[in-house]
N, C-alpha and C positions, 0 to 999 in steps of 0.2 A: 746444439741441435741444428742441423742443416736445414735450409729453406724447405726442401721437400717434407722432411719429417715435421717441421714446425707447422706447415700447412695441414698435414694429416692430423696433427694434434688439435688444431684449430677446428678442423672439420669434426673431430671427434666430439668436441665440446659443443659445437653447434647442434650435432645430432642428438646430444643428451638434452639440450634446450628443447628441441623438438618433441622428444619423447615426453618431457615434463608437460609441454603444451597439450599433447594428446591425453595425457592422464588427467588433466584438469578440465578438458573441454566440456564434460558433462556436469560439472560442479555448477550448481544454481543457487540463488538466493532463497532463503527459507520462506520469505513472505509469500512466494508464489503457491506454496503448498496449503496456505490457509483458505483459498477459494473466495477470498473476500475482495479480490481485486479484478476489475475488468482488464484484459491484456490486450492491447493494440500493437501490432507489429507492422514495421515497413510503410509508414506513412510517406506520401509522395512530395511532402513539403515540411519545412522547418517548423511550421504551425499546424497542428492537428486541432479542428474544430468539431464541437458537438453541439447539438441544439435538442432541447427537450420538446415534447409535445403534451398537450393537455389530456389527451385521450378522448374517446367518445362518450356522449351521454347515454343514458339508459335507452333501450330499444323502445319504440313506440307501436302501439296497435295501429292497424290499418285494415279497412274493411275488405269484403269480397271483391267489391269493385273499385276500391280506393287505391291510392298510390302510396308507395313506400316512401318514408320521409328521409331525406338525405341530410347529411351532416359532415362536418369536418373538424379536424383538430386544430387547436390554437397553438401557434409556436410559443415556446417558453424560453427561458434564459439559455444563453450559450456559455461554453467554456472553451478558452483557448488555451491549448497545450503547446508551450513553447520549448522546442528541443534545445538541450544544453549539452556540451561535450565534457566528458569526465576522463581522466587518464592519469597513469603514473609509469615512469620507466626506471630501469637500472642499467648500468654499464658493467661489463666485465673487461677489464683492461688487459692490454697485451702483457704488461709487466705482471699483473696479478696470475695470469695464466702461465707465465714463464716461471715465476719464482715461489709462488704460495699455493701449492695444490690443496692444503687444508682449507684456505679461504676460498679457493674456487669451489669446493663442494658447498660451503655456506652460500656463496652467490648462486649457485644453481638451485639450492633450496629456495632462495628468494623468488624464483620463478613461480613456484606453487603458492608462495605467500601473496604474490601479486593478484592471483586469482581470487584467493581469500579476501584481499582488500577490496576487490571489485564487488563480492557479494556483500561484504560488511557495508559498503557505501550504498549499494541498492536497498539493502534492509533498513539502513538508517533513513535513507531518503523516503522509502515507502511509508514508514510509521511516523515520518515527520508530518504527513497529511493530517493524522489524528492529533498530533501534538500542537499543530497550528489550527485545530478544528474550533477553538473558542475565540479567535481573533481573525481580523480580516486583512492581515499583512504578515509577511514572512518574518519569523523570529530568527531565522538563520538564513542570511543572504546566499550561502554556498548551497543551500537546499531549496530552491524556490518551488513553490506550490501553485499549480494552476487551479483557479477557483471559479465556481459557478457565477455568473455576472449578475447576481441579484442584489449585490451590494452589502451583504451581511456575512457573518461568519458561517462555517459549515454546520455548526450546531448552535442554534439561535432560536429564540422564542418568538421572532417575527419575521419569518421569511415572507417577503411581499409576493402576492400573486399578480399575474398579468391578465387574469380573467376578471372582467366586470362582475362586481357583487360577491366575489370570493374573498374573504378576510385573510389575513396573515395566517401563516401556518407555524407550528412549532415542533422541533425535534430535540429540545433540550429539557432535561429534568430540572424542575425548580425546586426550591426549598433547600433543605440542608445537602442534598446531593450525595450523601454517603452511600456506599455500596452495602445496602441492607435488603432484606427479603421484601419489605414493603416497596422501597424505590425500585427494586428489579421487577416486582410485579407492575409497578406503575409504567415502567419503561416498556414492559412487553404490550401492556394495554395501549400506551401511546403509539407504539409502532403499528399495531394492528389496527388502530383506529385512524391512522395517518390519512390524510386527504390528497389527492392528486391536484394537478393544476387547474382542474375544472371543479374542485370542490367535491369530488366524488371519492368514497373511501377506496384506497388501494386494495383493501381486502386481503392482506397477506395472511396466508395459512400455512406456512412452512415452519421450519425449526430456526433456531437462532445460535449466534455465536457471541459469547461474553468475552470482550477483549480487555485485558487488564495489564497494568506494570507489575513486576515481581512483588512489590509490596502488597498487592491485593490478591496474590495467587491463591494463598490458603483460604481466604474469604470466599473467593469466586468458587473454588472447588467444593468447599462445604455447602454452599448454597445450592449448587447445581447437581452434586453427585451424592449427597447424603441419602440414606434410604428413607428417612423420615424428615419431618420438617426441622430444618437447621436450627440449632440454638434453642430448642424448646424441649420441654419434658413431656409433651403430649404425643400421641400416635397419629397426627395429622400426616397425610402422604406429602412428599416433596413434589410440589407441582411443577417444578423446574426440571426434575430428572427425566432424562430421555428426550427432552426437546431443546436442550442448550449444551453446546460444546464450550470449552473454555481455551483461548489462545492468550498466552503470555509472551509479551515482548519486553526484552531489557531496554529497547529504545524508547519506550513509554514512560520509564521511570526518571526521577528526578536527577539521577546520577548522569543520564544521558539527554538532558535537555527537555524532559517531560515533566509529569507530575506524578507523585506517588499515590495521589487520592483520585486520579481520573479514570473513568471506566466507560465502556461503549457497548451497547447492544445492537447487534447487526444481523439483519435477516440473511440467514446462510443461503436460502435458495431463492434469492431475489432475482427477478428478471433483468434488473439493472443494478449491477454491483455498486456499493457505495464509494469505491475508490478505484482510480484508473491508473494504469501503468502503460504509457506509450513508449515503445522502443523503436528508435530510428536505426540505431546501430547497436546490435547485441554486444556484450563485453567480449572482447577478443584478445588473445596474447599474440604478439608477432615478434620476430626478431630480424636484425639486420647486422651486417658488418659496416663499420664506419671507416671509410678509406682514410680520412685525415688522422683520427686518433688510433686506429688499428684495433679498436675495441668492438666487442660484440655487444649491440644494443638490444634490449628486451623491453617492450611496453605492453601495458594493457589499456584499452580504451573503450568507450562506448558513448552513445548519445541517447538521451531519453528524457521523459517528462513525467512527473507524477501530479495527481490532483483529483478532483472529483467532478462529476457531471450532474449529480442529483443528490438531494438529502433525504429523500422520502423512506429510505430502507434502513436507516441508523438512527439511533437516539444515543446521546452522550451526556455525561456529567463530568464536570471538572472536581466533583467531590466536595465542593464547599458551598456557602450560601450564595445564591445567585442575587 
């Protein structure tokens, strides 16, 4: 193959890579479809900071000639989201292109696999927020979690308050913690009666999402979707039906670094999402020709952070005795 034909061939391979890049451009991680994550894009720094507020107190009466009373919110705890880079690359060598057309097709297929790997990494990192929800340190150093700076785990019975006179607050199910109708009812009650940083009820009135690992999928669906009360012989209505969706993630199970017994009840319509995804660089696939090796290099990379900035709209249980 002469030089001109060889260059045309290499250009053709490069064009196929570009086609695959375009085909995979709209692929995205499934965690985004749950609606449980706050999405922040294009921060202007390697650290993205949030700070909560206590909210205002109840309104107060004032007379016809009186003055309205002024108030201000008290600052609460911060979260610092530290961006980290993630990536992977493959090379298509000159010799491979020249001598092994079948392996070339396999290599081209790896371009699509790279986008799948990026989505898999994002999904794994996203649900790691919940996997690490009962501890105050990263269990996987490769998947760091940005935490609310209140000094305790995300799901904890003693979240400290910064407001004078307000006791600690809890968003963790106590007792045996198993996924049962009674515990699910207790979790719903606990979330609805949750207090904000000022000690006032958040008064959540929306629907819920029950998040579970695969081992609890059947129990979760029976509890939330059965026409009558799950697991009983009576005709009581199922009080969870119609107000609870179910999300199942393989990354929450023991096979992928989680717990087969853990479960989480999350306010689906919360004004503040319980988990946050900050994207500095959206995952992208790029290609280039390496002059020294004569290979075509293809890479996928991105930069992001995952964590949480509040705990008030989620209740969790690790499924064991606390």
